[in-house]
C-alpha positions in Angstrom: 0.0 0.0 0.0 1.3 3.4 -0.9 2.1 5.9 1.9 -0.8 8.2 0.7 -3.3 5.4 0.7 -2.0 4.2 4.2 -2.6 7.7 5.6 -6.1 7.8 4.2 -6.8 4.3 5.5 -5.7 5.2 9.1 -7.7 8.4 9.2 -10.8 6.8 7.7 -10.6 3.8 10.0 -10.1 6.0 13.1 -13.0 8.2 12.1 -15.2 5.2 11.4 -14.4 3.8 14.9 -15.1 7.1 16.6 -18.4 7.7 14.7 -20.0 4.4 15.9 -23.6 5.3 16.6 -25.1 5.5 20.0 -27.5 2.8 18.9 -24.6 0.4 18.2 -23.0 1.3 21.5 -26.2 0.8 23.4 -26.8 -2.7 22.2 -27.5 -5.1 25.0 -24.7 -7.3 26.1 -25.2 -11.0 25.7 -26.8 -12.7 28.7 -24.3 -13.1 31.5 -23.7 -16.4 33.3 -25.7 -16.7 36.5 -22.5 -17.1 38.5 -19.8 -14.4 38.4 -17.0 -15.4 36.1 -13.7 -13.5 36.2 -13.2 -14.1 32.5 -16.2 -12.0 31.8 -15.9 -8.2 31.8 -17.7 -7.1 35.0 -20.2 -4.3 35.2 -18.9 -2.9 38.4 -20.2 0.5 39.4 -17.3 3.0 39.4 -16.7 5.3 42.3 -17.8 8.9 41.9 -15.6 10.6 39.4 -13.8 13.9 40.2 -14.3 16.9 38.0 -12.8 16.3 34.6 -12.6 12.6 35.1 -13.6 10.4 32.2 -13.4 6.8 33.5 -12.7 4.9 36.7 -11.6 1.3 36.9 -11.6 -0.8 40.1 -9.8 -4.1 40.8 -12.9 -6.1 39.8 -12.4 -4.9 36.2 -9.1 -6.7 36.0 -9.9 -10.0 37.8 -10.0 -11.8 34.4 -6.4 -11.0 33.8 -5.1 -12.1 37.2 -2.7 -9.2 37.4 0.3 -9.4 39.8 1.3 -5.7 39.8 -0.3 -2.3 39.3 1.5 -2.2 35.9 -0.3 -5.4 34.8 -3.6 -3.7 35.6 -2.8 -0.5 33.7 -1.7 -2.4 30.6 -5.3 -3.8 30.3 -7.1 -0.4 30.5 -9.1 -0.3 27.2 -7.8 2.3 24.7 -5.1 3.7 26.9 -1.6 3.9 25.6 1.2 4.2 28.2 3.8 7.0 27.5 6.8 6.2 29.6 9.2 8.9 30.8 11.8 9.8 28.2 15.2 9.4 29.8 16.8 11.3 26.9 14.8 14.5 27.7 16.6 17.6 28.8 16.8 17.6 32.6 13.6 16.8 34.4 11.5 19.5 33.0 7.7 19.4 33.0 5.8 16.1 33.1 5.9 14.0 30.0 4.8 10.5 31.3 1.0 10.1 31.3 1.0 8.2 34.6 0.5 9.5 38.1 0.6 7.7 41.4 -1.8 9.1 44.0 -2.1 12.2 41.8 1.6 12.8 42.0 4.2 12.9 39.2 7.2 10.6 39.7 9.9 13.0 38.8 13.0 10.9 38.1 14.8 9.4 35.1 15.0 5.9 36.3 11.9 4.7 34.6 9.3 7.0 36.2 5.9 5.9 37.3 5.7 3.0 34.8 8.7 1.4 36.5 7.4 2.1 40.0 4.1 0.4 39.2 5.9 -2.8 38.4 6.9 -3.0 42.0 3.4 -2.2 43.5 1.3 -5.4 44.2 -2.0 -5.4 42.4 -3.7 -5.9 45.8 -2.6 -2.4 46.8 -4.4 -0.7 44.0 -7.6 0.9 45.0 -8.6 2.2 41.5 -7.3 3.7 38.3 -8.7 7.0 37.1 -8.3 8.0 33.4 -8.6 11.8 33.5 -8.1 14.8 31.2 -4.6 16.1 31.7 -5.7 19.7 31.6 -7.9 19.2 34.6 -5.1 18.1 36.9 -3.1 21.4 37.2 0.2 19.5 36.5 2.4 21.3 34.0 3.3 19.5 30.8 0.7 16.9 30.6 -1.8 16.6 27.8 -4.4 14.1 26.6 -5.5 11.2 28.8 -3.6 10.5 32.0 -3.8 7.5 34.3 -4.0 8.3 38.0 -3.3 5.1 39.9 -4.6 5.3 43.5 -2.6 3.1 45.7 -3.7 2.2 49.3 -1.2 2.6 52.1 -0.2 -0.8 53.5 2.0 -1.7 56.4 2.1 -5.3 55.5 5.2 -6.4 53.6 4.9 -8.1 50.2 7.0 -9.0 47.2 6.8 -10.1 43.6 9.1 -11.8 41.2 9.3 -12.4 37.5 11.4 -14.6 35.2 11.5 -14.2 31.5 13.8 -16.7 29.7 14.0 -16.6 25.9 15.4 -18.9 23.2 16.0 -18.2 19.6 16.1 -20.9 17.0 19.1 -19.4 15.2 22.3 -17.4 15.8 21.6 -15.9 19.2 22.6 -17.3 22.6 19.7 -18.2 25.1 18.5 -15.4 27.3 18.3 -17.0 30.8 18.6 -14.3 33.4 16.0 -11.7 32.5 13.7 -11.1 35.4 13.1 -9.1 38.6 12.4 -9.5 42.3 11.2 -6.8 44.7 10.0 -6.4 48.2 7.8 -3.6 49.5 7.2 -2.8 53.2 6.7 -0.1 55.8 7.7 0.7 59.3 6.3 3.7 61.1 6.3 6.7 58.8 8.9 5.1 56.5 8.0 2.9 53.5 10.6 1.2 51.4 11.0 -0.9 48.2 14.1 -3.1 47.6 14.5 -4.5 44.1 16.8 -6.2 41.6 15.8 -6.2 38.0 17.9 -7.6 35.1 17.1 -6.1 31.7 18.5 -8.7 29.3 18.4 -8.9 25.6 19.5 -11.0 22.7 19.8 -10.3 19.0 20.8 -12.4 16.0 20.4 -12.9 12.3 22.3 -14.3 9.4 22.4 -15.3 5.8 23.3 -14.1 2.3 24.2 -10.6 1.3 24.4 -9.7 -2.4 26.6 -6.9 -3.8 25.8 -5.4 -7.2 27.5 -2.8 -9.4 25.6 0.4 -10.5 24.2 -1.6 -13.5 22.6 -4.2 -11.1 25.1 -6.8 -12.1 26.0 -9.3 -9.3 29.7 -8.8 -8.3 30.0 -10.5 -4.9 28.2 -12.9 -2.5 28.6 -12.6 1.2 27.4 -14.8 4.1 27.0 -13.1 7.5 26.4 -14.2 11.1 25.6 -11.7 13.8 24.7 -12.0 17.4 24.7 -9.7 20.4 24.0 -10.0 24.1 22.9 -7.4 26.7 22.8 -7.8 30.5 22.0 -4.9 32.8 21.1 -5.8 36.4 19.8 -2.8 38.4 20.0 -2.9 42.2 17.6 -0.3 43.5 16.4 1.0 46.9 13.5 3.4 47.3 12.5 5.1 50.5 9.5 7.3 51.3 8.8 9.2 54.5 5.4 10.6 55.5 6.0 13.6 57.8 6.7 15.4 59.9 3.4 17.2 59.5 2.2 17.4 55.9 5.7 17.0 54.4 6.6 14.0 52.3 9.9 12.8 50.9 11.4 10.2 48.7 14.9 8.9 48.0 16.0 6.3 45.5 19.4 4.8 44.9 20.2 2.7 41.9 23.3 1.0 40.6 23.6 -0.9 37.3 26.6 -2.8 35.9 26.0 -3.8 32.2 27.6 -5.9 29.5 26.8 -5.5 25.8 29.2 -7.6 23.5 28.4 -8.3 19.9 30.0 -10.4 17.2 29.7 -10.2 13.4 31.4 -12.5 10.9 30.9 -12.2 7.1 32.5 -14.4 4.5 33.1 -12.4 1.2 33.4 -14.1 -2.1 33.8 -11.7 -5.1 33.0 -13.2 -8.4 36.5 -12.0 -9.5 38.2 -14.0 -6.7 40.2 -12.7 -3.7 38.0 -14.4 -1.1 38.2 -13.1 2.4 36.6 -13.2 5.9 35.9 -10.1 8.1 35.2 -10.3 11.8 33.9 -7.3 13.8 33.7 -7.5 17.6 32.3 -5.0 20.1 33.2 -5.2 23.8 31.2 -3.0 26.1 31.4 -3.4 29.9 30.3 -0.4 31.9 28.2 0.8 34.8 25.9 3.7 35.9 24.4 5.0 39.0 21.4 7.2 39.8 20.6 9.1 43.0 17.2 10.8 43.0 15.3 12.5 45.8 12.5 14.9 46.5 11.0 16.7 49.5 7.6 18.4 49.5 6.2 20.6 52.3 3.8 23.4 53.0 4.9 27.0 52.6 2.5 29.9 52.8 -0.6 29.2 50.7 0.9 26.4 48.8 3.4 23.6 48.7 7.1 23.6 47.8 8.7 20.6 46.2 12.5 20.3 45.9 13.9 17.7 43.6 17.5 16.5 43.0 19.1 14.1 40.6 22.6 12.8 40.0 23.5 10.4 37.2 26.9 9.1 36.2 27.7 6.5 33.5 30.9 4.9 32.4 30.9 3.5 28.9 34.2 1.8 27.7 33.7 0.5 24.2 36.3 -1.4 22.1 35.5 -2.2 18.5 37.9 -4.5 16.6 37.6 -5.4 12.9 40.0 -7.8 11.2 39.9 -9.0 7.6 41.8 -12.2 6.6 42.5 -13.3 3.0 42.4 -16.8 1.6 45.3 -15.8 -0.7 47.6 -15.6 2.4 48.0 -11.8 2.0 48.6 -10.0 5.3 45.5 -9.3 7.3 44.1 -5.8 7.6 42.3 -4.4 10.5 41.2 -1.4 12.6 40.5 -1.0 16.3 38.5 1.9 17.9 38.8 2.3 21.7 36.4 4.8 23.2 36.2 5.4 27.0 33.3 7.7 27.9 32.0 9.2 31.1 28.6 10.8 31.1 27.4 13.0 33.9 24.0 14.6 34.6 23.1 16.7 37.7 19.7 18.4 38.1 18.2 20.5 40.8 14.6 21.6 40.5 12.1 23.5 42.7 8.3 23.6 42.1 5.9 25.8 44.1 2.2 25.2 43.6 -0.8 26.8 45.1 -4.6 27.1 44.5 -6.7 30.2 44.4 -10.4 29.7 43.9 -10.7 27.6 40.7 -7.2 28.5 39.6 -4.1 26.2 40.0 -0.7 27.9 39.8 2.8 26.5 39.7 6.2 28.2 39.3 9.2 26.0 38.6 12.9 26.7 38.3 15.5 24.1 37.2 19.3 24.0 36.9 20.8 21.1 34.8 24.4 20.2 34.1 25.3 17.7 31.5 28.7 16.5 30.3 30.4 13.9 28.1 34.1 13.2 28.5 35.4 10.9 25.7 38.8 9.6 25.1 39.0 8.0 21.7 41.9 6.0 20.2 42.3 4.6 16.7 44.6 1.7 15.8 45.6 0.1 12.5 46.8 -3.5 12.1 50.3 -3.7 10.7 51.6 -6.6 8.6 53.2 -8.2 11.7 49.7 -8.6 13.3 50.1 -5.8 15.9 47.8 -2.9 16.3 49.6 0.4 16.0 48.0 3.6 17.4 47.3 6.4 14.9 47.0 10.1 15.6 43.3 10.7 16.2 42.7 13.9 18.3 39.2 14.4 16.8 38.0 11.3 18.7 38.6 12.8 22.2 37.0 15.8 23.9 34.9 17.2 26.7 31.5 18.6 26.0 29.5 20.4 28.7 26.1 22.2 28.9 24.8 24.3 31.8 21.1 25.2 31.6 18.7 27.2 33.6 14.9 27.1 33.1 12.0 28.9 34.7 8.3 28.2 33.8 5.0 29.5 35.2 1.8 27.4 34.8 -1.8 28.4 35.2 -4.7 25.9 35.1 -8.4 26.3 35.6 -11.7 25.0 34.4 -13.3 27.4 32.0 -16.7 25.7 32.1 -18.0 22.4 33.5 -16.7 20.5 30.5 -13.7 22.7 29.3 -10.3 23.0 31.1 -7.4 25.2 30.2 -3.7 25.1 31.1 -1.2 27.8 30.0 2.5 27.5 30.6 5.1 30.1 29.7 8.8 30.5 30.4 12.3 30.2 29.0 15.6 28.6 29.3 19.1 29.9 29.0 22.1 27.7 28.4 25.8 27.6 27.9 27.1 24.9 25.5 30.9 24.4 25.2 33.6 22.1 23.9 35.7 22.6 26.9 39.0 21.1 25.7 39.2 23.3 22.6 39.7 26.9 21.8 36.2 27.3 20.3 34.3 29.9 22.3 31.3 28.7 24.4 27.9 29.4 22.9 25.1 30.9 24.8 21.4 30.5 24.0 18.1 32.0 25.1 15.0 30.0 24.2 11.4 30.8 25.1 9.2 27.8 25.7 5.7 27.1 26.9 2.4 25.5 26.0 -1.4 25.9 25.8 -3.6 22.9 26.6 -7.3 22.5 26.3 -9.4 19.5 27.5 -13.0 19.3 26.4 -15.8 16.8 27.2 -18.4 17.7 24.7 -20.9 14.9 25.6 -21.1 11.8 27.7 -18.6 9.2 26.6 -16.6 11.8 24.5 -13.4 13.6 25.3 -11.0 15.8 23.3 -7.8 17.7 23.8 -5.7 20.2 22.0 -2.1 21.2 22.9 0.1 23.9 21.3 3.7 23.5 22.5 7.0 25.3 22.0 9.6 22.7 22.7 13.4 22.6 22.8 14.8 19.2 21.9 17.8 17.3 22.9 21.1 16.4 21.1 23.6 13.7 21.6 27.0 15.0 22.9 28.6 12.1 21.0 27.9 13.9 17.8 30.4 16.7 18.8 33.2 14.2 18.4 34.2 11.8 15.6 32.7 8.4 15.8 33.9 5.8 13.2 31.4 3.0 12.1 33.7 0.2 11.3 31.1 -2.3 10.1 29.7 0.1 7.6 33.1 1.6 6.6 31.9 5.1 7.3 33.0 7.8 9.8 30.8 10.4 11.3 32.9 13.5 11.8 32.5 15.6 15.0 30.5 18.8 14.8 31.2 21.5 17.4 28.4 23.7 16.0 25.5 21.4 16.7 22.6 23.0 18.5 19.4 21.5 19.9 16.3 21.6 17.6 13.3 23.8 18.5 9.8 23.1 17.4 6.2 24.4 17.4 4.0 21.3 18.0 0.3 21.2 17.5 -1.3 18.0 18.8 -5.0 17.0 19.2 -6.9 13.8 20.1 -10.5 12.7 20.4 -11.8 9.7 22.3 -15.0 7.8 22.3 -16.0 5.5 25.2 -18.0 2.6 23.6 -19.4 1.3 26.9 -19.3 -2.5 27.0 -17.8 -2.5 23.5 -14.5 -0.8 24.6 -12.8 2.5 23.7 -11.4 4.2 20.6 -9.1 7.2 20.2 -7.8 9.2 17.2 -4.7 11.4 17.6 -3.2 13.8 15.2 -0.2 16.1 15.2 1.8 18.7 13.2 5.3 19.8 14.1 7.2 22.7 12.6 10.9 22.1 13.5 13.8 24.5 13.4 17.4 23.3 13.4 16.3 19.7 12.7 19.1 17.2 13.3 20.2 15.2 10.3 23.4 14.3 8.3 25.1 17.3 6.7 28.3 18.3 4.9 31.1 19.3 7.3 34.5 21.0 6.7 37.3 19.1 5.1 34.9 17.1 2.9 33.5 15.4 6.0 30.0 14.3 6.9 28.3 14.1 10.3 25.3 15.0 12.4 24.3 18.6 12.1 21.4 21.0 11.8 19.2 21.8 8.8 17.2 25.0 8.9 13.7 23.6 9.1 11.5 20.5 8.7 7.9 19.5 9.2 6.1 16.4 10.5 2.4 15.5 10.5 0.7 12.3 11.3 -2.1 10.4 12.9 -2.7 7.4 15.0 -5.8 5.4 15.8 -5.9 3.3 19.0 -8.8 1.1 19.9 -9.8 -1.7 22.3 -12.9 -3.8 21.4 -14.6 -6.1 23.9 -16.5 -9.1 22.4 -18.7 -9.9 25.4 -21.7 -8.0 23.9 -21.7 -10.5 20.9 -21.4 -13.5 23.1 -17.7 -14.2 22.9 -17.1 -14.0 26.6 -13.6 -12.9 27.8 -12.3 -11.9 24.4 -10.9 -8.5 23.4 -9.0 -7.0 20.5 -6.4 -4.1 20.7 -5.8 -2.3 17.4 -3.3 0.5 16.7 -2.5 2.0 13.3 -0.6 5.2 12.4 1.4 7.2 9.9 3.8 10.1 9.9 4.9 12.2 6.9 8.1 14.2 7.3 9.8 16.7 5.1 13.2 18.4 5.0 15.3 20.0 2.3 18.2 17.7 1.4 21.6 19.6 2.1 23.1 18.3 -1.2 20.4 18.2 -3.8 18.0 20.9 -2.4 15.1 18.5 -3.0 12.5 17.9 -0.3 12.7 14.4 1.2 11.8 12.6 4.4 13.8 13.1 7.6 16.3 10.3 7.9 15.2 7.0 9.6 11.7 8.1 10.6 9.0 5.6 11.0 6.3 6.6 8.4 3.6 3.9 8.9 2.8 1.2 11.4 0.1 -1.1 12.9 -0.3 -3.6 15.7 -3.1 -6.0 16.5 -3.5 -8.1 19.6 -6.2 -10.6 20.4 -6.6 -12.0 23.9 -9.2 -14.5 25.1 -9.6 -15.3 28.8 -11.6 -18.6 28.7 -14.6 -18.4 31.0 -14.6 -20.6 34.1 -10.9 -21.4 33.7 -7.5 -20.0 34.5 -6.4 -20.2 30.9 -6.0 -17.4 28.4 -4.6 -17.5 24.8 -4.0 -15.0 22.1 -2.3 -13.9 19.0 -0.5 -10.7 17.9 1.0 -9.1 14.9 2.8 -5.8 14.2 4.5 -4.0 11.3 6.7 -0.9 11.2 7.9 0.8 8.0 10.9 3.2 8.0 12.0 5.7 5.5 15.6 5.8 4.1 18.6 7.2 5.9 20.5 9.8 3.9 24.2 10.2 4.3 26.3 12.3 1.9 28.0 9.2 0.4 25.2 6.6 0.7 21.5 6.0 1.1 20.0 3.0 2.9 16.9 1.6 4.4 17.1 -1.0 7.2 14.1 -2.8 8.7 12.9 -6.1 10.1 9.7 -7.6 8.7 7.4 -7.2 7.0 5.2 -8.6 9.8 6.1 -9.9 13.3 3.5 -12.3 14.5 3.1 -14.7 17.4 0.9 -16.8 19.7 0.7 -17.2 23.4 -1.0 -19.3 26.0 -1.2 -18.4 29.7 -2.2 -20.2 32.8 -3.0 -17.9 35.8 -2.6 -20.4 38.6 0.2 -22.9 38.3 0.9 -23.6 41.9 0.0 -19.9 42.6 2.1 -18.6 39.7 1.1 -17.0 36.4 2.9 -18.8 33.5 2.9 -17.6 29.9 4.5 -19.2 26.9 5.1 -17.2 23.6 6.1 -18.3 20.1 7.1 -15.2 18.1 8.1 -14.4 14.6 6.0 -17.2 13.2 5.6 -15.4 9.8 9.3 -15.3 9.2 10.1 -11.6 9.6 13.6 -11.1 8.3 16.5 -8.6 8.6 16.5 -6.5 5.5 18.9 -3.8 4.4 19.0 -2.0 1.0 22.1 0.2 0.6 23.3 2.4 -2.2 26.9 3.5 -1.8 28.4 6.3 -4.0 32.0 6.9 -5.0 31.8 10.4 -3.4 29.0 12.7 -2.5 25.8 11.4 -4.0 24.8 14.6 -5.8 27.8 14.6 -8.0 29.1 11.0 -8.1 27.9 7.7 -9.6 26.9 4.6 -7.5 29.9 2.5 -6.4 27.9 -0.5 -5.4 24.5 -1.7 -4.2 24.1 -4.0 -1.1 21.0 -6.0 -0.4 20.5 -8.1 2.8 17.6 -10.5 3.2 18.6 -12.5 6.2 17.0 -15.1 8.6 16.1 -14.2 12.1 13.9 -17.2 12.9 11.3 -18.1 15.5 11.7 -16.8 19.1 10.3 -18.8 22.1 9.9 -17.2 25.5 8.5 -18.0 28.9 7.2 -15.7 31.6 6.7 -16.8 35.2 5.2 -14.3 37.7 4.5 -14.8 41.4 4.1 -13.0 44.7 5.3 -13.7 48.2 
């Protein structure tokens, strides 16, 4: 399907779902069993909703899913999409995660509220409220927000999860992914102790074909690739209630991590000179996070002080060696990069209420730095690596930023809420180890948010936002990509992008049938980050003057109980995004590199009535546009469709056990690459590379329990 037809299909499908008639929604549900059945969606009467609240879910609504944690419950809220905290955002800033716990934002960069919910037992959840963000008086939020109300509990409890995975080809088994946590309280102090290992495996392999510019086959390659990732996080979180109305939180986290990878490709040119190239990455590092906040009453309002400290060590060694069947001396390169990343943030928020008005003033100071020591080696004929002069691979980049924002929120009418935020940031960005003068910036920022409930079962929101984006400090320094034979030169003139963002969404509660939402956006971006020409005939990450993005996404949950299929539901998501930027070489308008331009996902789950068994199927597809370098253009993706099946038993000796079989439609690793002899606006194609490689089926197990 063409991109234009895809956009039309998404919009028409979303509008069709939203415009379901009241008559259809009001159809009577199929006759319910005489005895309560947890696999059947209950008709529990929700607790009275607060002003601006759209929907309330109580624990009875989730019995059919046998949730172990609060996060398990939130995942099953019909039509709600979780937006987790973005750890790449600048500082802490305003709220971006659409989850609150007891109406409070979790202001940290260790996973936010979504991560915290995974350590809260489902039995501690009193209810989940889905509310309009503009009615909350919390700066930065828009659209629908989940407010998870958690009961205070002095009793200690814990939960654990184990998620092993085995791939049929190439990758090593993943055996140690899982978590364990314990939550308790003593006096005014509550605490959570946890260990969570985030583990991953990747692997693919098969034939690569190389063609000349006339599409004549010139070389065959066979490649095997696998990677492993292990990152156990040891975390302690403490909360104190008092003295008086004050509350405080402190969390400490430490994570060692390992991320090796191995790539071997056998190269057989039709003209002879067979050879083998091996590329290995070794990455063993660590990071720690310290995050705390203290909130107390001052005058007519409350003052909240927040502090964050993050430090990460990232030592990476990439080694590439090519050996020749002819017996010629091997060639090779080694890149050794030792990086330390630091972030320190201090933030103060003062909030008060005057009549129907909610006010907040926030100030923030954030310091970020990247200290990289890069070394480059070449393999000499004797087999020893000899260091080369490579000063552009080392450097120290620092940014110091101050931000102040005032926010005003109030209901305009009984069904219309307004939030207005305005402020600015000033920053100083410097390449400290060079003689390049530091650059100083002043950037206004703010937002206007409206939440509207035009009728029963309908909600809508609109947000206009002036946003300052983030950049990677790595792009200030040279970073060679050995596996692609390409170097990205450092760019000391890189600046964060800024954008005007217009976003709107409308939702329709379909009663016993489920929920559907349609979201749309348009972004006008200045200083968009892309690949540009750099001095000395180099290429690297830089800024282009302007770009645009517009897109839409439809998200729906349909319950099948009204038609007699008890315990079954279908989750559907489909979206598109069209982007445009002027190419720095040709001047032609093209998509922004590597953006996802269309996608869909579908998931069916059936909790079999009068049993502890559930089964389901799922499929998803993502399509990405090409990536544009100066000397090559490529598109890399995996697909076309990932699909799988699962079966779950909710009571195996008190445990929830789920088995998945994924990639049953043979999604493959694909890469189409056009490499030019020089810059692509003035040079012919050197060669064309096409990868169509096997990934294979993936089998996983999940075991969850409590204690």
